[in-house]
C-alpha positions as CSV (number, residue, x, y, z in Angstrom):
1,X,87.0,71.1,92.7
2,X,88.0,74.8,92.6
3,X,85.7,77.6,93.8
4,X,84.9,79.9,90.8
5,X,84.3,83.6,91.1
6,X,83.7,86.0,88.2
7,X,86.4,88.4,86.9
8,X,85.4,92.0,87.8
9,X,86.4,93.1,84.3
10,X,85.1,90.5,81.9
11,X,82.8,88.4,84.1
12,X,84.6,85.1,83.1
13,X,84.3,82.5,85.9
14,X,87.8,81.9,87.2
15,X,89.2,79.8,90.1
16,X,89.7,82.2,93.0
17,X,93.4,81.3,93.4
18,X,93.9,82.6,89.8
19,X,92.3,86.0,90.4
20,X,94.7,88.9,91.0
21,X,93.7,91.8,93.2
22,X,94.8,95.0,91.5
23,X,93.8,98.7,91.4
24,X,91.8,99.2,88.3
25,X,90.6,102.7,87.5
26,X,90.9,103.8,91.1
27,X,89.2,100.9,92.7
28,X,90.3,97.4,93.9
29,X,89.2,94.7,91.4
30,X,89.8,91.0,91.0
31,X,91.0,90.2,87.5
32,X,91.5,86.9,85.6
33,X,95.0,86.3,84.1
34,X,93.7,87.2,80.6
35,X,92.5,90.6,81.7
36,X,95.7,91.3,83.6
37,X,97.7,90.7,80.4
38,X,95.4,92.8,78.2
39,X,94.6,95.7,80.6
40,X,98.2,96.7,81.6
41,X,97.8,100.4,81.0
42,X,94.7,100.6,83.3
43,X,96.2,98.5,86.2
44,X,98.1,99.9,89.1
45,X,99.7,97.3,91.4
46,X,98.6,98.1,95.0
47,X,101.8,97.2,96.8
48,X,104.5,97.8,94.1
49,X,107.5,99.8,95.3
50,X,107.7,103.3,93.8
51,X,110.5,103.8,91.3
52,X,111.7,107.0,93.0
53,X,111.9,105.6,96.5
54,X,112.4,101.8,96.3
55,X,111.1,99.6,99.0
56,X,110.6,101.2,102.4
57,X,111.5,98.9,105.3
58,X,109.4,99.2,108.5
59,X,111.2,99.7,111.8
60,X,111.5,96.6,114.0
61,X,112.5,98.4,117.2
62,X,110.2,98.1,120.2
63,X,109.6,101.9,120.1
64,X,107.6,101.5,116.9
65,X,105.3,98.8,118.5
C-alpha cells in the first residue's frame, strides 16, 4: 500500500512517489502530476540547466575536495 501525502497546490491525496518537488511561486512545493501539467507557467524546475549556460560540470580534482 502506498503512503499518501496531499498535493501542496490542490490538496489531492497522492502517493509520495508520484509527487514532484518544484519551485512554485518562489517556494518549494510538492505537486501531483495533474497540477504539474496544468500549472506550467507558475513552475520553475529547481535543477534545470539554464538555457544561456548549459549544464555546469563540477570539478573532480582533489584540489576541489
